[in-house]
C-alpha positions as CSV (number, residue, x, y, z in Angstrom):
1,M,11.6,6.8,2.9
2,Y,9.4,9.4,1.2
3,E,10.5,11.8,-1.5
4,N,11.8,15.2,-0.3
5,K,10.4,18.6,-1.3
6,K,12.8,18.9,-4.3
7,Q,11.6,15.7,-5.9
8,A,8.4,15.2,-7.8
9,L,5.2,14.1,-6.2
10,A,5.0,10.3,-6.0
11,S,2.6,8.5,-8.3
12,T,-0.9,7.5,-7.2
13,R,0.2,3.8,-7.2
14,V,3.2,4.5,-4.9
15,F,1.0,6.5,-2.6
16,Y,-1.6,3.7,-2.3
17,M,1.1,1.2,-1.7
18,R,2.4,3.3,1.1
19,L,-1.1,3.6,2.6
20,F,-1.6,-0.2,2.4
21,R,1.9,-0.9,3.9
22,N,1.3,1.5,6.8
23,L,-2.2,0.1,7.4
24,F,-0.9,-3.4,7.3
25,V,2.0,-2.7,9.8
26,A,-0.4,-0.7,12.1
27,T,-2.8,-3.7,12.1
28,L,0.0,-6.0,13.1
29,I,1.0,-3.7,15.9
30,L,-2.5,-3.4,17.1
31,T,-3.0,-7.1,17.0
32,F,0.2,-7.6,19.1
33,C,-1.0,-4.9,21.6
34,L,-4.4,-6.7,21.8
35,L,-2.6,-10.0,22.4
36,I,-0.6,-8.5,25.3
37,G,-3.8,-7.2,26.9
38,V,-5.7,-10.5,26.4
39,L,-2.9,-12.6,27.9
40,G,-2.4,-10.1,30.7
41,Y,-6.0,-9.9,31.7
42,H,-6.4,-13.6,31.6
43,Y,-3.3,-14.7,33.4
44,I,-2.5,-11.7,35.6
45,A,-6.0,-10.4,36.4
46,Q,-7.5,-13.9,36.3
47,I,-10.4,-12.9,34.0
48,E,-12.1,-15.4,31.7
49,W,-10.9,-15.5,28.0
50,I,-13.9,-13.8,26.5
51,D,-14.0,-11.1,29.1
52,A,-10.2,-10.6,28.7
53,V,-10.6,-10.1,24.9
54,H,-13.5,-7.7,25.6
55,N,-11.7,-5.7,28.2
56,A,-8.4,-5.5,26.2
57,S,-10.3,-4.4,23.1
58,M,-12.2,-1.7,25.0
59,I,-9.0,-0.4,26.7
60,L,-7.0,-0.4,23.4
61,S,-9.7,1.5,21.6
62,G,-9.9,4.1,24.4
63,M,-13.4,3.2,25.5
64,G,-12.4,2.1,29.0
65,P,-12.6,-1.0,31.1
66,V,-15.7,-3.3,31.3
67,A,-14.6,-6.2,33.6
68,E,-13.8,-5.6,37.2
69,V,-10.2,-6.5,38.2
70,K,-10.1,-7.7,41.8
71,N,-6.5,-8.7,42.5
72,F,-3.5,-6.4,43.2
73,W,-1.3,-7.4,40.3
74,G,-4.3,-7.4,38.0
75,K,-4.9,-3.7,38.9
76,I,-1.2,-2.9,38.3
77,F,-1.3,-4.6,34.9
78,S,-4.6,-2.9,34.0
79,S,-3.1,0.5,34.8
80,A,0.1,-0.1,32.9
81,Y,-1.9,-1.6,29.9
82,A,-4.2,1.5,29.8
83,L,-1.2,3.8,29.6
84,F,0.5,1.6,27.1
85,S,-2.7,1.4,25.0
86,G,-3.2,5.1,24.8
87,V,0.3,5.6,23.5
88,A,0.0,2.7,21.1
89,F,-3.3,3.8,19.7
90,I,-2.2,7.4,19.1
91,T,1.1,6.3,17.6
92,N,-0.7,3.9,15.2
93,I,-3.2,6.6,14.1
94,G,-0.2,8.8,13.2
95,F,1.5,6.0,11.4
96,I,-1.7,5.3,9.4
97,I,-2.2,8.9,8.3
98,A,1.5,9.7,7.6
99,P,1.4,8.9,3.9
100,A,-1.6,11.1,3.4
101,A,-0.2,14.0,5.5
102,H,3.1,13.7,3.7
103,R,1.4,13.8,0.3
104,F,-0.7,16.8,1.3
105,F,2.3,18.8,2.5
106,H,4.5,17.7,-0.4
107,R,1.8,18.9,-2.8
108,L,1.8,22.3,-1.1
109,H,5.5,22.5,-1.7
110,V,5.2,21.4,-5.3
111,D,2.5,24.1,-5.9
112,E,4.7,26.6,-4.2
113,R,7.6,25.8,-6.5
114,I,5.4,26.2,-9.5
115,D,4.1,29.6,-8.3
116,M,7.8,30.7,-7.8
117,D,8.8,29.6,-11.2
118,E,6.0,31.6,-12.8
119,E,7.1,34.9,-11.2
């Protein structure tokens, strides 16, 4: 997907396109994850729509629950969604910063090759 250490550093345009693509895909994934939470809180935990959106948003962002879940299956869903949200959020952050991290480390290798060639 990205160039290897033996290839030249990608152009700025290619880098920005990678950033945009990854940000777009991460936004789609987070939207899907939020939709799972909203539907689950509304239908399983029997919380009103606006409270379901608020609760799912807060859980997905790592802030914690705000609405009280009173039924058994709602609590089971809430626990599973909290675990799922933590993994989804961390994974998406990694996906978003991957192009920048790759470019940083690739640039280190390019600089390393230049230093070796000079010796």
